[in-house]
Steps between C-alpha positions, in 0.01 A plus 500: 500500500630851417358825629628852439505832678542817294672804653569826324720808570414823326711778348458831689675837499849424374571233757636156424222294337457151391185326394512127536285201553615274774374147500517277800525144392356244733591152392370192674747215491289193526654240722402240749504761773311753289775765548522813285762775443446871446724712268502882531659693209670823614582826325847667509527874438846654455566875490813703428579819688583746358368414156772435245774451759535130431335175403376190681503155343240255639568126465270329419301788354125433481167638617434271798699270727407195705535486877858411594641577155850659504555825308827687437520878459817655357546877512742680270572872515532733203691822447626663819269306731582211728271241653425596862266217604155342496193640676146376552430131548871421477797682650869460435799663332625235262412561139371143470199410717363148550127488583254228595148585387263454793280805443449789261821707507583857406872577495688818406857510375650824631787668317706798616701739289874477560665829590718627217830648615769707332752215477521124534851358528518126429820337626573153358745401773650170389730387782466128422875491430830618647370857539253405774667699778535808277128474425414489868709813552323677213156405635591657833634803313159545339332496839761745631440729202126525568574546871746783427264670254222509759732624773641774278154647455385312191217312667302513176729243342281213620192669351662546161728201459444124494821300546432131430769231523497142375790330679630146461763362737706183480644231722868481578601863449384717791318376807427853619163527669278774363173419676434689823575252776731288283469255215679434173300423185572393142172540310368794297321780684312816414531821701381860510791700641429693818732741679724318746835575663598143593806403290432126528134403550241586235227730627301520177152370424505146368242473223501124436376408849155370404313785669277557200284757675791747476578700188737319266551200726521159334563143604861399578704476180730214595802464271482696173753483218642852468680394182167440326327772296169367636602606853604846383175539307298387802673758720432783256135391463462490877645849551294651219182354646547575869725806493413716196695822456552789264863391458647151524857384543629142495844414638662168410745416777770233462809415299504640149700457181326700231316330218652154563849380579663161467840384608624175360744315281475320171584131496497377142158589364324529834487789743558429868292771664475672833217749485523839667185674613308735277317608816314338793655161575293263716722230652214306658342461155792349314683828451228630269555856379314773316636548149449836333221375276323350803506838674345651189230233482411548868470876451285455189222343705440828685651780293494620139588802288194690627536400867869468586677417823647832608838375624678166486795499737774239505663471841750264342828510312555572131136546396515854356566394142362609166369148445300496825355847439396417145330178611259680736464832315131448414405399856703729729555876505826523695773252590738544795804281554876459491726440201766359732505278807304620802661477842352221710250712691324619186273802516491702826128463569518677836606827334306440180177486699604716794563798274196446282235769489161333546249688291243453226629813325658347191699818436704403807515122466435400141683199350802695365543661841476162674753347260737793554453471876618137492817597312571788738462300821711218355771750416487648851521152653804397294683829551437500875566129556782428256647849466860380456437176314447626144276205424383610155136457611229619261128574515276659239140573408398465134193610304406188304287689248831588331618141459362451150690802369812397691494153344471653153810711564692201641404287201624773266828512693526121463477535123778759498720285724450198275593713197808630680603142565509442125761776471735349757366676809364193682799466731504873573132503590561205732787688664268797546238268648742347750625845600148616584340478844376146545329301772684167508794426728731294278513309172316198636232720651453673165362176356199544724477880523649675196317822591641842409397851595319600181595865532869434561518258208333745262698796633828320434387421144366850436821663626724228352693492826740236367589706193396220264363721224134401535276623220279804550188289439602263781570788738170668410308177565660475845410863570137434406486220757634735768240766419210256526644332810526840670131566439405158638688530830304685768773500764820304553778449754842343479764467769873535437660171410476223242656729240250782539497838672207584726191657346152606612235676298237488231553323172590824324762564768665158525389326177512153653291246689464187282738219410502277191613145420810493276653154467875461522439221254855457371627412848521125539389263775569125472573548132180689423413867490314685773210543261440126498412529870261785424249307288224648719547846344217465247131562451451135404399206719837348584349185645340420164824591322683245717255223421298535819796488739379673818855616576470746216269757651390762425538743208184701415684832548307752290799729449694221327316483170650377172359420157793321328476713185877544473503863613585611854193692612501438876739471792446127524572453128824692557597246768413218261707639213811542712485200730284219364718377215349171372847387394604489867207313652475143380232392747142461384383828651760762411592751769152654519158473336449665158744740335524850356 
């Protein structure tokens, strides 16, 4: 037997309405005992507040539910809103709610707009390696910087600046306790930096503590692979969602080596390799690292030519190269980093933050001003700490919108250098190269890091400092590079030492701030040229070139284009013409992929 009861709700005066027919099914289950069961279908109403702030997915999604039926609600925020919690017939703060239908239910998903600040600084603090202790020191410096800013009268800094740190530690390096009350840890953690004067224990707000009722808090992260672009992309996504800002800066903290560097030797036709970090080595994940192309791919998920990251900072060695800047030119406005090695303590975060003016007035703290500020405080730190050392330290800020023009000028110079080589000037250009400021220590080191100060190289060619009789067209091409480089550099610093005199100023004042790869390809190692160990300097997929061998990563460097049309039209083709002679390399690959 089935009977039905009809109930109706009516639409009135702009309130929430639904008209439905609810049927109560009464089903007699005939049995020896004459028992029967009663099924009540229930209605679920879900609202979103405020309208348009997010969405709720209902699973399963239908008009009515049986008594005892489980239902899952999943809330997802949109724009600058975050999910704050559930109200009504269910309460909780997790975005996923598990219900059991035992009555009609009306539930509201409540979203709150995230406060937008002047700046969000994202620090990708990869200490899962032999820099763990230095990373702990820098974390405490960040806390000290906020503490000092507040105590010097800049209390507004916390209202105008988000400082978010993703930090991964390791086992076997430092056992220093950073938790108040003691305790070492090795996993990955997420923090919002708070002002604190304790030089050892962390006093900042841990964000991955599972307290989901607090803004930006998430479940514990466990161990994340900092050498994976997926982790970097996740961190950027997280910061953009929970800590939106008018200006955004990302700092990649770790070892660095420019576009990619490989040390190794050639044994017959096979390379015996020992990879050197591009940036962000994670020891606990097999020594995985972020290659230049992987950094680009991670950035592409959140930024584009219309919505760029304002500053990408490299608190790492050797990253301020033309190749790195060109790779990220369409995704980042300004790049800050060092052409040379950084001293072990890296950036002085206590003064960088302690002297920062906290304001939403972009005329005082716009991205060029922030980038310049980083260079200035680094210069002050080096000069005050290593005043008599003459370390040759460098730091510069570069406007990446000029990288396309700079590459064009460098490619034109490459064509002139190749032509000069045909007239017997190859050896003289190489002498000029080796006499220019460079950032390797010795011949062996130059296999991995054949980086030269672009200005000094071009200046020596333009002025023909060796008296080699360079052609006017070659000297003019070098001068054109200097002019464009000067317009790209916002501010730059160099300490005495490493073959350079100290400098500090804008690009038009100092003309320098970027290095460039220039192989010393005719030098030999184990019977082969340096260039054979630099197969990675290409825009091609080197793993595919090497028949799928995973040792041959990574290539995909956008600056290193070549079209093999027999004319030198790019810097990479210039390297190929001079140093990848097919008559020398009898192995199946040649020295590098493709040719000029």
